[in-house]
C-alpha positions, 0 to 999 in steps of 0.5 A, a space after each residue: 712805438 707806443 700808444 697811438 703810433 701812426 693813423 694812416 686815415 682820418 679819425 672820422 670813425 672814432 668821432 662817430 662811434 665810442 666803441 672805436 675810442 675803446 678799442 683803441 684805448 685797449 689796444 693801447 695797453 700793449 707793452 710787449 710786441 706790436 699790434 696793427 688794428 684796422 678799423 671798419 673804415 679802413 683806418 690803420 692804427 699801430 701800437 708797439 710796446 717796449 718789450 719783445 712780443 709778436 707782431 699781430 694784426 686785427 681787422 675790425 669788421 663790426 663795432 659789435 666786436 669791441 662791446 663783446 670784448 668789453 663785456 665778455 673778455 676773452 669769451 666774448 672776443 672769441 664769439 665775435 671771431 666765430 660771428 665774423 666781426 674781426 679777423 686776422 691773418 694769423 690768429 696764432 700772433 693775436 693770441 700769442 700778443 694776449 699772452 705777452 700783455 697778460 698783466 695789462 689786459 687781464 681785467 678786460 679778459 676776465 670780462 663782466 662778473 654778470 656775463 661770467 655768471 651767465 656763462 657758468 649757469 649755462 655750463 652747469 646746465 650740461 652736467 655729465 650725468 649718464 644721459 648728459 655725458 652722452 649728449 655732451 660727448 655726441 656734440 663733439 665726437 659725432 661730427 662724423 668720422 669722415 670730418 676727423 679722418 680728414 685732419 688727424 694722422 692715419 692712427 686717428 688719434 685725438 690727443 697729444 702726441 709725444 715728440 722726441 725729435 723736431 723731424 719726427 712725424 705726427 703718426 710717429 709721436 702718437 705711437 710713442 705716446 701710446 706705447 710710453 703709456 702702456 709701458 708705464 703701466 707695465 702691460 704684459 701678455 695676458 693682462 686685462 685692460 679697460 680703456 675708458 674712452 677709446 676714441 677711434 680704437 688705436 690704443 686699444 689695438 696696440 694693446 692687444 696686437 703688440 702687448 698681448 693684453 685682452 682689452 675692454 674699451 669704452 666710448 660714449 660716441 656712436 661714431 667712434 664705436 662704429 669705427 673702432 669696431 670696424 678696426 679691431 675686426 680688420 686687424 683680426 683681434 675681435 677675440 681680444 678686444 671688446 668695444 663697448 658703447 658704455 659709461 664708465 660708471 656701469 662697468 662692474 668687472 675687475 682688470 689688471 690695468 686701466 688706461 684713459 687718454 684725455 677722457 677726464 676732462 669730460 668727467 665734470 668736477 662733480 664726478 671727479 670723486 666718483 671717478 677716481 673711486 670707480 677706477 680703484 674699484 675697477 683695478 685688481 689689488 696691486 693693478 695699476 692705472 695710466 691716465 693721460 690728462 690736460 691739466 690747468 695751472 694751480 694759479 688759474 684754477 679757482 678762477 677758471 672753476 667759477 666761470 666757463 671759457 670758450 672751450 666749455 662753451 663751445 667745443 666740450 660742453 660739460 668739460 673741466 680741467 683739473 689743476 695738478 694739485 686738485 688731481 692729487 687731492 682726488 686720487 689721494 682721497 680715493 686711496 690711490 698711490 701716485 707712482 709717477 708722472 711725466 709732462 709734455 705740454 710742449 708737445 701738445 703745442 706742436 700737436 695743435 700746430 699740425 692739426 690746425 695746418 692739417 685742418 686748413 689743408 682739408 677745409 676745401 674737402 670739408 666745406 662741400 660736406 656742409 660744414 660752414 664758414 662759422 664751423 671753420 672759425 670755430 675749429 681754427 679759433 679752438 686749435 689756436 686757443 689750445 695751442 697758446 694755452 700750452 705754449 704759454 704754460 697755462 695748461 699742460 698735459 701729463 701721464 700719470 701712473 696710479 696704483 691700487 694698494 
């Protein structure tokens, strides 16, 4: 089918509201896959392209969704979902359909230039100064340890796992990711290790217990700090691991090794150069740093950096992804040697798929804690949105080993 393939009821609604006519016109751009669109009056309209793609279903609950999509592009469409203006029995399929029809919907997904500008300004108002970074981190990571424990794996690791087999558990793949990073920087007994952004303490615990390192681990989240402190104490490693509630800019010591897993995304573009300069200065001569960083494809970077997407507005305020090319430029400018890289973006897609499934399973236990329906829609949209980006290759995640000469 192509265009207005079928309409199971009348077009009365379409004559009443031009927004629904626009909805059908946009849906008619589908060239790959199939879309079933249900309007608020109950009318069902099916669209199909000539190419393969997902079969997706969108149920419009309010004409406001179309206006927000037309003006705000992908960000407006996300906001409409958060507010319940539309829904779908399979959100991942809807996003997959957008990927399959990227060229046809590109202009619409970008949104109005003025809306993009406003969004960018709002994003710029949350810079990662010392005070701003604490506020931005708290907005996401201080939602409560009970919340994250409900759907993360038992290691409490909130970053991409590294899968080696389809039957592997999430916890096993997370352990592999950590061990691969520590092995990549050749962490040895007696080495001093600085971890920038320690999360709930799993890497710090592993580095001290299994690799014999002395660890200083940093976080700006009070919730994470309390959890990690208790974790290290319970593991009997308090004499080898120090958990600090401290900004990376305020560390003065030098270390044999540095590790940082998906913290760089919260640094902000304005602070990339100072971050890598600090990384260089914190390493002893010949020291190595292992960084796990999410990147955005080079071809999207300039457009991305001139606006603010759904993640930056609603999930990680102040956040910014580098492109692979920009990452190399910044490390070179800081005088660091790029030793190796390893990419595993599809492992991230699988990690996110499992997180979403675990989040949905945990929701009946989370709802009574005061997390509302809009909060639930935000998190399921965020997890699907990120999974889609990794599956499409728009984003990737890499492990990078850098050395100080």
